[in-house]
N, C-alpha and C positions, 0 to 999 in steps of 0.2 A: 187853597193852601199854597204858599210860595214854595218853590222847589227847594230852596235852602233849608226851610224848616223840615220838610220831608227828609232831606239828607241828614240833618241833625238827629231826627228821630230814628232813622235807620242805623246811624252810627251808634246811637245809644243801645239799640237792639243788639248790634254786633258785639258791643262791649259786655252786655249782660248775658249774651247767649251761652257762654260756658256754664254759668250758674244754672240756667234753665236745663241744659243738657245733663248736668250733674244731678240735678233734682229728679228729672224724668228718668235718668239712668238708674236711680235707686230701685225703681219698680221694673224698668225695662232696660237692661244693660245695653241693648243695641243702640240706644241714644248716645252712648259714649264711643261709638265706632264711627270712622270716616269723618272725624270732626273737621279736618282740614278742608274737606269739600264744602262745608258750610261757609267757608271764607273764600272759595274760588281756587283752591289748590287741588289738583287732580293728578292721579297716576295713570289713568286709563289711556290707552293708545288707540288712535283711530287709524284705519287702513283704507277708508273710502269716504266719499262725501257723506256728511251727517245730516239726517233729518231729525230734529230735536222735538220730542213730545213731552210736555210737562203734565204729569198726573200726580197731584200732591199726596193723596192717601189711597186707602183701599178702594173706595167706591169709584173714584176717577180712574184708577189703574184697571179695575175690572172693566169699566166702560170702554176703555181704549182698545181692548183686545181685538174686536173686529176691524177697527181702523188700522192698527199696527199690522195685523195680518195682511190687510189689503195693501198697505204701503210696502211691505216686504215682497209681496207678489208683483206689484206693478213697477217697483223701482229696485230691481235685484242688484244694481251696482252701488247701492247706498247702504250705509249702516243706520240703524235707528238708535238714538240716544233717548232713554227714558229717564227723566229726572223726577225726584220725589221730595216730599217734605217730612215724611214720617218713616220710621223703620217698618211699620206694618205695610205701608204702601210698597216699600222696596221688596219686602218678603213676598208680597202678593205678586209682584212683577216677576220675581224669581220662579215662583210656582207656575205662572202662566206661560213663561217663555224660557223654560229651562234649556231646551234644545237650542233655541236661537242664541241664547247667551253663551252656551258652551261653544257654539260654532263661530262666535264673534259677530254675528249679524245684528245682535242687540246688545247695547251697552247700558249700564245703569250708573246713576250718580245722584247725589243730593244737589238740589238747586241752592246756590249760595244766598246768603242774606243780601237784601237789595241795596247795597251801597255801590257807588260808582266804581270803586276799585274792584270789588268782588265780581260785579257784573262784567266788567271788562276782562278780568282774568278768565272767567267762564267762557266767554265768547272767543277770546283769543286762543284758548286751549283747544276747544272742540270745533271751532270754525263751522258752525252749522250753516247749511244753505237755506234752511227753512225752520222756523219755530212754530210749534202748535201748542197753544195754551188751552187747557181743558176747563170748561165750565165757568168758573168765576175767579180765575187767577190773574190778577193784574199787578205787575211789578214794574213800576214806572221807570226806574233807572235801567233795568234790563231791556225794556221796550225801547227806550231812547238810545241806548248804546247799540242795540241791534239796528235801529234805523240809521245811525251814523255809519254803520258798516255795510249798509245796503242788504241787510238780512231781513227778508220779509217775515213778519210774525202775524199769526192768525189766532183769533179766539174762537174756539169751536165748541159746539153743543152748549153754547153759553146760556146760563140761567141767572136771573137776578131777581130776587124777591123784592117786594116793596120796601122792606126793612133795610136790605143791603143797598138798594138804590138810594135811599135817603142818606145812608152813611157815606157813599161815594159822592153824593151831591155836596156834602159838607166840605169835601176836598176841592171843590170848585174847579179852577183852571187846570189843576194837576190831573184830575180825572179826565177832563175834556181833551187836554193835549195828549194824554196817554192813549185814549181811545182813537183819536184822530191819526195817531201814528201807526195803528194797526193796518195791515194790508187787507184784512178780511175779518168780518165779524159774522158768524153764523149762529143764530139764536135757536133755542129749542122751540119757543112758542111766539105767537104774535105779541103777547104781553111782555115777554122778555125783550123782544126786539124794540118795542116802543120805549121801554125804560132805558135801554142802552142808547137808543137814538136821542132821547131827551138829555142824556148825559154827555153826548158829543160824538157817538159812533156814526160813521158815515155809511148810510144805506145798508144797515144790517139785513142779512137775508135770513130766511127761516128754513131750517133743515131738519128739525125734529130732534128727538132725544136718542142719542147713540146707544143708551142702555137697552133699548128694545132689540137691538141687533146682536146682543151678546147671547151666544148659545151656551147652555149649560154643558158641563163635561158629559161625554157620551155615556159614561157609566153612572151618572147621577141617579137615574131611576132605579137601577139595580142596587146600588149602594143604599139608597133610601129604603128599598124593600127589605134588604138584609137588616138594616137598623130597626125597621118597624117590627120585625120578628122578635128582636131583643126587647123592644118596648112593650109589645103585646098587641097582636093584631085585632083583638076584640076590645081594646081600650080606645077611648077618644083621646087623641093627642093634640094638645094646644101648644103652639110654639110662640114664645115671646122673643121676637127677632131684633137683634142689635139694640138691646136695652141700654139706657144711659143711667147715670147716677140718680137715684131717687125713684126711678120707675119700677125697680124690682119690688119695692115696698108696696106700691099701688097695685101691682099685679098679684102679689101674694095675698094682699087683703081681699082682692076680688075673687081669688081662688079658694078662700077659706070655706071649708066644709064641702068642697066640690070633689067628685070622684074622677074628674078629668085629669089626665097626666099632663103636667107642665114640662115642656122642653124649653129651658131657659138659656138663652144665648146672649151674653153681654157683648156689646159692640167692641170694647177694648180689652185685649188679653191681659193687660196689667191689672184689670179689675176682677179677674177670675177668683183670686183668693178672697178678695173683699166680699164678693157675692156668696162664696161658699160659707164664709163666716156668718153672713146674714141668715143663711139657711140653717146653720147650726144654732144660732141664737133663737130662731123661731121654733126650734125643736122639730123640724120637718124631716121626714125620711127621704133621703136623696141618694143618688149615685152620680159619679162623674163619668162623662162620656169617655175620658181617657182611660178609665178602668172598666168600661163596659164590654165584657166578652161573653157573658151568659145572659139568658133572658132574665129580666128583673122580676122581683117578687111583686105580687099584686098590691102590696101595701106601700110601695114606693110612690111618693107624691111628686117628686121633682127629679128630672135629669138635667144636670148642669152641663151645657155644651162648652166645655173648656178646651176646645181645639180650634185650629186655624184651617181654613180652606175647605170647610165642610158645609157651607151654607146651603148649597143646592141639595146636598144629602139630607140635611135637617128638614128642609122644606118638603122634600119627597117623602119623608117619613111622617109628616104632620097632616092633620085634617084641616086645620085653619090656623091663622096666626094673628098676632097683634104687632103693629109696627112700632119699634122703639123710636125714641126721639119725638113722638107725637103726643105722649101723655104729659110731658113737661113742655114748657115754651122753648123748644130747641129746634123746631122746624121740620121734624120728621126724618125719615130715612127712605131709601129707595125701595118702593113696593114692587118694582118691575120683576125682580128676581122671583119673588113669591108668585106673581101672576104667571110667569113663564112656566113654573112648575105646577100650575093649576091649583094654587092654594088661595082660597078666599082670605081676605085680609080685613081685620078690624083696624080702623084708623082713629087716633085720638083727634082732639080739636086743633092740634098744633102742627099742621102739615104745610106751613107757609113757604117752606123751601121747595116744595113739590106741589104747588097749588094747582097747576093745570093738569098734571097727570092724576092727581087725586080726584079732581072734578070729573075727569073722563073715566077713571076707573069706577067710581061710584055710579055714574050714568050707565056704564056697561054692565052693572051688576057683578063686577069683579071684586068689589070692596064695599064695606059699610063704614060710614064715618059717624062718630059720636059727637054730640054737641058738648058733652061734659064727661069727664073721666069717671064720674059717679055711675055712669051707665055701663061701665065695663063688666061688672058682675052679671048683670042681666043679659048683656049681649053675648057673653061667653056661654051662659046657660041656654040661651035661645038657639044658638048654632049647634051646641052639643046635642040638643034634643031634636033637631030637625035635619036628619041626614040627607033627605031629599033636597032641601034648600042648599046644603053644602055642595052636593053633587052638581046642581044647576049652576051655582056660582063658580065652581071649579071649571066647568066647560066655558063659562063666560070669560073667566080670567085668561084661559088659553087663547080664545078668540081675540080678546083685547090686545094681547101682545103681538099676535100675528098681524093684526090690522095696522099697527104702527111701525112695522119694520121698513127699512129702506134708507135710513139716515146715512149709513156708511157710503152707499153709492152716491148720494147727494153731496156729501162732504168731499169725497174723492174728486168728483167733477168740479167742485168749487176751488179746491186747492191746486188742481192740475195746472192752470195757467201760471200760478206762482212758481211752481217747480219747473215748468217748461222754460220760463224766463231765465232762471239761474242755470239750468242744464244747458240751454242753448248759449 
């Protein structure tokens, strides 16, 4: 794709963006906040050289936690700027780095729409000495503007599914030029590195998946234990984690006539009310997590996890889980958090965004993958009936995550030369 066509498309996106923010803001008012930042206008003040880390939404923000802590420790004379694309990503960053934000060590902002003018305003305002893009975020004007200002930009913990690779390939020289302008590409797996290199990346290195290095909050196990007391210590608790639209119906169908308690946690908070209405329409006996203060009655069938920041607590309170995004052709969600808490995971057939970690988790006996969603009912029943197997898989899950740690150290070593150049 010629650059001028990409520029026209991004200009069109910028023109239509207010409508999108207004529409999304009907369900999530936070979308109507900080609108100027979406166009490169900022009020935040910097007081030290800035290391910029872009983590678009919740998953990427959580994954950057060990890296940002390492950056804060190793480069105490710098500020960290976290940019996001969604309000939930921004809120997650506030939860994870509350003290650092209060002290001024960490700043937050929205990344602007990728027009030449907005990209320029962003870089001129914050003047980062280094940019770190997480996973699959490629914004070509921003990368080009940074290169013109001698600001090195790296793509870290990069993952690229075959589907995404085909999409980027259709952009032709635009993708190739953008990848070649990056100072560093650190991929999660060999397959990711090969796809990125085929698209134009120069000698991508393999550093692993940063999400394995994320430590759950210290009180997660205790909070999970307290929640389990409310759910019923003698009941089997099955968690549906980060479900997407259409998946709740499949899960409820699979749970029909089951005495297993369903802990249902939609991925997006703006869907909490929608999912609650579904439970009402089905005539199911349910309680909301936000109202759960006393042990539930044994006839309750569903607990709706309508809270933010409690995923580790939910996992700690569950016996096993199914991963949202994998029952529909959406690519799946991160199963590493569940494994870290020792929770065996049922995976649907659509885990293409996490293909390598899925393959390794199944091989390690930390997860089971279904060939068809029709298997979900029997898979739930089999695990609910076999507590020994669940315990064995739980220990395997913990070992699986420990085995894959170390990405933070590898990434810090990889970006050190880039920072040393600009510091010196």
